[in-house]
C-alpha positions in Angstrom: 0.0 0.0 0.0 2.7 2.4 1.2 4.7 3.0 -2.3 1.8 3.8 -4.4 0.4 6.2 -1.9 3.7 7.9 -1.5 4.3 8.3 -5.3 0.5 9.5 -5.6 1.0 12.2 -3.0 4.4 13.1 -4.4 2.9 13.6 -7.8 0.1 15.7 -6.5 2.7 18.2 -4.9 4.8 18.4 -8.2 1.7 19.0 -10.2 0.4 21.7 -7.8 3.9 23.5 -8.1 3.6 23.0 -11.9 0.1 24.7 -11.8 1.5 27.9 -9.8 4.1 28.2 -12.5 1.7 28.1 -15.4 -0.6 30.4 -13.9 2.3 32.9 -13.2 2.4 33.4 -17.0 -1.2 34.6 -17.2 -1.0 37.7 -14.9 -0.5 38.9 -11.3 -4.3 39.3 -11.0 -4.9 35.7 -12.1 -2.2 34.3 -9.7 -3.8 36.4 -6.8 -7.4 35.3 -7.8 -6.4 31.7 -8.0 -4.5 31.8 -4.9 -7.5 33.2 -2.7 -9.8 30.6 -4.4 -7.5 27.9 -3.7 -7.7 28.6 0.1 -11.3 28.2 -0.1 -11.1 25.2 -2.1 -8.8 23.6 0.4 -11.4 23.8 3.2 -13.9 22.0 0.8 -11.3 19.4 -0.1 -10.7 18.8 3.7 -14.5 18.3 4.1 -14.7 15.8 1.3 -11.6 14.0 2.6 -13.0 13.8 6.2 -16.2 12.4 4.8 -14.3 9.8 2.8 -12.1 8.8 5.7 -15.3 8.3 7.8 -16.5 5.9 5.1 -13.0 4.2 4.9 -13.0 3.3 8.6 -16.4 1.8 8.4 -15.7 -0.1 5.1 -12.3 -1.4 6.3 -14.1 -2.6 9.6 -16.8 -4.4 7.6 -14.0 -6.0 5.4 -12.2 -7.1 8.4 -15.2 -8.6 9.8 -15.9 -10.5 6.7 -19.2 -8.7 5.8 -18.7 -7.9 2.0 -22.3 -7.0 1.8 -22.4 -4.5 4.5 -19.1 -2.9 3.2 -20.6 -2.7 -0.3 -23.6 -1.0 1.2 -21.6 1.3 3.2 -19.4 2.3 0.1 -22.8 2.8 -1.7 -24.2 4.9 0.8 -21.0 7.1 1.1 -21.2 7.9 -2.7 -24.8 8.9 -2.4 -24.3 11.1 0.6 -21.1 12.6 -1.1 -23.1 13.5 -4.4 -25.8 15.0 -2.5 -23.6 17.0 -0.2 -21.3 18.2 -3.1 -24.4 19.3 -5.3 -25.7 21.3 -2.5 -22.4 23.1 -1.9 -22.1 23.8 -5.9 -25.5 25.3 -5.9 -24.8 27.5 -3.0 -21.5 28.7 -4.4 -22.9 29.3 -7.9 -25.6 31.5 -6.5 -23.6 33.4 -4.0 -20.1 33.3 -5.1 -19.6 36.9 -5.0 -20.8 37.3 -1.5 -18.7 34.4 -0.3 -15.5 36.0 -1.8 -16.3 39.4 -0.4 -17.1 37.9 3.1 -13.7 35.9 3.1 -11.3 38.2 1.4 -12.9 41.7 1.8 -12.4 44.4 -0.8 -9.7 43.2 -3.3 -8.9 44.9 -6.5 -11.4 44.6 -9.3 -9.2 42.5 -11.6 -8.2 40.2 -8.8 -12.0 39.7 -7.9 -13.1 39.1 -11.4 -10.2 36.3 -11.8 -11.4 34.9 -8.5 -15.0 34.7 -9.4 -14.3 33.1 -12.7 -12.1 30.4 -11.2 -14.4 29.8 -8.1 -17.4 29.1 -10.4 -15.7 26.7 -12.6 -14.1 25.1 -9.4 -17.6 24.8 -7.9 -18.7 22.7 -11.0 -16.0 20.2 -10.1 -17.1 19.7 -6.4 -19.1 16.8 -7.1 -16.5 15.1 -9.0 -14.0 15.7 -6.2 -16.5 14.3 -3.7 -17.1 11.2 -5.9 -13.5 10.5 -6.5 -12.8 10.7 -2.7 -15.8 8.2 -2.1 -14.3 5.8 -4.7 -10.7 6.2 -3.6 -11.7 5.3 0.2 -13.3 2.0 -1.2 -10.2 1.1 -3.0 -7.9 2.1 -0.2 -10.0 0.2 2.2 -9.3 -3.0 0.2 -5.7 -2.1 0.1 -5.6 -1.4 -3.7 -3.6 1.8 -3.7 -2.0 1.3 -7.1 -5.5 1.9 -8.7 -5.8 5.4 -7.3 -2.1 6.0 -8.1 -2.7 5.3 -11.8 -5.8 7.4 -12.1 -4.0 10.4 -10.1 -1.0 10.0 -12.8 -3.5 10.2 -15.7 -5.5 13.0 -14.3 -2.6 15.0 -13.5 -1.2 14.5 -16.9 -4.5 15.9 -18.4 -4.4 18.8 -16.0 -0.8 19.9 -16.8 -1.2 19.2 -20.6 -4.4 21.2 -20.5 -3.0 24.1 -18.6 -0.1 24.3 -20.9 -2.5 24.3 -24.0 -4.9 26.9 -22.4 -2.4 29.3 -21.5 0.3 29.1 -24.2 -1.7 27.9 -27.2 -5.3 29.1 -26.7 -4.3 32.1 -24.5 -7.6 31.7 -22.6 -6.2 33.2 -19.4 -7.9 32.1 -16.3 -10.3 29.9 -18.2 -7.2 28.0 -19.5 -6.3 26.8 -15.9 -9.8 26.3 -14.8 -11.2 24.1 -17.2 -8.4 21.6 -17.4 -8.8 21.0 -13.6 -12.4 20.5 -14.0 -11.9 17.9 -16.9 -9.3 16.1 -15.0 -11.4 15.9 -11.8 -14.3 14.7 -13.8 -12.4 11.9 -15.6 -10.9 10.8 -12.4 -14.4 10.6 -10.7 -15.8 8.8 -13.8 -12.8 6.3 -13.8 -12.9 5.3 -10.1 -16.8 5.0 -10.1 -16.6 2.7 -13.0 -14.0 0.6 -11.4 -16.0 0.5 -8.0 -19.0 -1.0 -10.0 -16.9 -3.9 -11.1 -18.1 -7.4 -10.7 -14.7 -8.7 -9.7 -14.3 -6.6 -6.6 -14.8 -8.0 -3.2 -16.6 -4.8 -2.3 -18.4 -2.7 -5.0 -21.0 -0.2 -5.6 -24.6 -1.4 -6.1 -27.0 0.9 -7.8 -30.0 -0.2 -5.7 -28.1 0.5 -2.6 -27.0 4.0 -3.8 -30.6 4.9 -4.4 -31.7 4.0 -1.0 -31.3 5.8 2.4 -29.8 3.7 5.1 -29.9 5.9 8.3 -27.8 3.6 10.2 -24.7 3.3 8.1 -24.9 7.0 7.2 -24.8 7.7 11.2 -21.9 5.4 11.5 -19.9 7.0 8.6 -20.9 10.5 10.0 -20.0 9.5 13.6 -16.3 9.3 12.1 -16.5 12.0 9.3 -18.0 14.9 11.4 -15.4 14.8 14.2 -12.7 14.7 11.4 -14.5 17.6 9.7 -14.7 19.8 12.7 -11.0 19.0 13.6 -9.8 19.9 10.0 -12.1 23.1 9.9 -10.5 24.4 13.0 -7.2 23.6 12.0 -7.7 25.7 8.7 -9.1 28.7 10.8 -6.1 28.7 13.0 -3.8 28.6 9.9 -5.7 31.7 8.5 -5.3 33.3 11.9 -1.6 32.6 12.1 -1.2 34.2 8.7 -2.3 37.5 10.2 0.3 37.0 13.0 3.2 36.3 10.5 1.9 39.4 8.6 3.3 41.4 11.6 6.9 40.6 11.2 8.1 42.2 8.1 8.8 41.3 4.5 11.6 39.2 4.7 10.2 37.0 7.5 7.0 36.7 5.5 8.8 35.5 2.4 10.9 33.1 4.4 7.8 31.6 5.9 6.2 31.2 2.6 9.0 29.5 1.1 9.5 27.3 4.2 6.0 26.2 4.2 6.3 25.1 0.6 9.0 22.7 1.7 7.2 21.7 5.0 4.5 20.3 2.9 6.9 18.0 1.1 8.7 16.9 4.2 5.4 16.0 5.9 4.3 13.7 3.2 5.4 10.4 4.6 3.2 10.9 7.7 0.2 11.8 5.7 0.6 8.6 3.5 1.1 6.4 6.6 -2.1 8.0 8.1 -4.0 6.5 5.2 -2.4 3.1 5.8 -3.2 3.3 9.4 -6.9 3.5 8.6 -7.1 0.5 6.4 -5.0 -1.9 8.4 -6.2 -0.9 12.0 -9.7 -0.8 10.8 -9.6 -4.2 9.2 -8.1 -5.7 12.4 -10.8 -4.1 14.6 -13.5 -5.2 12.3 -12.3 -8.7 12.5 -12.2 -8.1 16.5 -8.6 -9.2 16.3 -7.3 -7.0 19.1 -3.8 -8.6 19.4 -3.3 -8.1 15.4 -4.3 -4.3 15.9 -1.8 -4.0 18.9 1.0 -5.7 16.6 0.2 -3.4 13.6 0.1 -0.2 15.7 3.6 -0.7 16.8 4.8 -2.3 13.3 3.2 0.9 11.4 4.6 3.3 13.9 8.1 1.9 13.4 7.8 2.1 9.7 6.4 5.8 9.9 9.3 6.9 11.9 12.0 5.2 10.0 10.5 6.6 6.5 9.8 10.1 8.0 13.4 10.3 9.4 14.9 9.3 6.0 12.7 11.5 4.1 13.2 14.6 6.4 16.8 14.2 6.3 17.0 14.1 2.6 14.7 17.1 2.0 16.7 19.2 4.5 19.9 18.2 2.7 18.3 19.4 -0.6 17.0 22.6 0.9 19.9 24.7 -0.1 19.8 23.4 -3.7 16.0 24.3 -3.8 16.6 27.7 -2.4 18.8 28.6 -5.4 15.6 28.6 -7.4 14.4 31.8 -5.6 15.7 35.3 -6.0 15.8 35.8 -2.2 18.2 37.9 0.0 20.9 35.8 1.9 19.4 36.8 5.1 15.9 35.3 3.9 17.5 32.2 2.9 19.3 31.7 6.0 16.1 31.9 8.0 14.4 29.5 5.6 17.0 27.0 6.4 16.7 27.5 10.1 13.0 27.1 9.8 13.2 23.9 7.8 15.9 22.5 10.2 13.5 23.1 13.3 10.4 21.7 11.4 12.2 18.5 10.1 13.6 17.6 13.4 10.2 17.4 15.0 8.5 16.2 11.8 10.8 13.3 11.7 10.2 11.8 15.1 7.2 13.7 16.8 4.9 14.2 14.0 4.2 10.6 13.2 2.7 10.2 16.6 0.8 13.4 16.4 -0.5 12.5 12.9 -0.5 8.9 11.8 -1.1 7.4 15.2 -4.2 9.6 15.5 -5.6 8.0 12.4 -5.0 4.6 14.0 -7.0 5.6 16.9 -9.7 7.1 14.6 -9.8 3.8 12.7 -10.6 2.0 16.0 -13.6 4.3 16.6 -11.8 6.6 19.2 -12.8 9.8 17.3 -14.1 12.1 20.1 -10.7 12.0 22.1 -8.6 12.7 19.0 -11.0 15.6 17.9 -10.8 17.0 21.5 -7.0 16.8 21.7 -6.4 17.9 18.2 -8.6 21.0 18.6 -7.1 21.8 22.1 -3.5 21.7 21.0 -4.1 23.6 17.9 -5.9 26.5 19.5 -4.4 26.3 23.0 -0.9 25.1 21.7 -0.2 26.2 18.2 -2.1 29.5 18.3 -1.7 31.0 21.8 2.0 30.0 21.9 2.7 31.4 18.6 1.4 34.7 19.8 3.6 34.3 23.0 6.7 33.0 21.3 6.4 35.2 18.0 5.0 38.3 19.2 5.4 39.0 22.8 8.9 37.2 23.1 9.9 38.7 19.8 10.5 35.3 18.1 9.0 36.2 14.9 8.3 33.4 12.3 10.9 31.1 14.4 8.7 31.6 17.3 5.5 30.5 15.2 7.5 27.5 14.0 8.3 26.4 17.6 4.8 26.7 18.6 3.7 24.5 15.6 6.2 21.8 17.1 4.8 22.4 20.6 1.4 21.5 19.2 2.8 18.3 17.8 4.4 17.4 21.0 1.2 17.9 23.0 -0.7 16.0 20.5 1.8 13.1 20.3 1.9 12.7 24.2 -1.9 12.4 24.5 -2.0 10.0 21.6 0.8 7.8 22.8 -0.9 7.6 26.3 -4.2 6.8 24.8 -2.8 4.1 22.6 -0.9 2.3 25.6 -4.0 2.8 27.8 -6.0 0.5 25.7 -9.1 2.6 25.8 -9.3 2.4 22.0 -10.0 -1.2 22.1 -13.5 -0.5 23.8 -15.0 1.2 20.9 -17.4 -0.3 18.5 -17.9 1.2 15.0 -19.8 -1.9 13.5 
């Protein structure tokens, strides 16, 4: 499972960078408009991901339990709910896109707002495709078939990048040239994964009759996992926005250094993100089979793999950071600050973040979602945000102070998750 997921996530990051590069050739207003909309899109992507994660936990547990019929029904209900939710959000945004953008970003320049409106309206059309793809990917990952989602991701991202290049440099379509390829790529991904999920050869698959029904019990099981995940992700995104306002107080070179460092941090955190998905499938199947000894064994085994992979990856990315910085026209003072930020982040990302991230997903897969949600929200708000203000503003640490607060957030979360896992309380929950 691990290698295909790693390659898929790495490709997504590379394609994201390529998209940004292509958009920069349109205009500064286009770049600004797309950047603003992407912040909003990220929130919805987290929402669809949280819903899919809730479905993946329930599906994995039914697979582990050997109940393929209920697993198939859960997958079908997940698809139905994802379609309804995404269509509702699409309609809301198409009707009130201007008001939403004004509410979120205030009075921006007219050309930036025009670009943002165009990009948001086309993005909104792709929300159902995003939700449908996430539902199908959750089913395939629950079965351990991560190669399938990797191949679809490779094909879709090729379509996206090729479409962007044609739209911008051949058709000179401006913002439309980068918006429509994303819509096409997401739609093709959704169609591909959905057709595969109906496949007769699958042990767990979609059934049209079950998609058209409303099973309150199964939806309750899915949402009991998805809602806490969604709330946790929403709070995290709000804190990130608030911290952006804090960083804006520190001056130009620190803002620039923080922005570059964050782009590197996204890459260095990838191993833990990938292993979090693996935890959901493996621990979910063990708990569904009521095989507690196997769950305990894989908690330890997967954590060893996560820490080993994360350590090696963080060391490599830090070693490559000076070379990466050569691509940026930055002052030496800014580059030096970026290196210090990456060093601090990677040291904790290697050995602490696996326990704060992937281990938490293992607890969620066992059904221990309320505890993980409370800990995550408390450490994000009470740890990351408050400590960022103390270290960054009151003590004059600037962006280094904000980075220290982020690492302290991980430490707090990791300590509670390790205690929870060792306490055995997670064994008492029953998802199915």
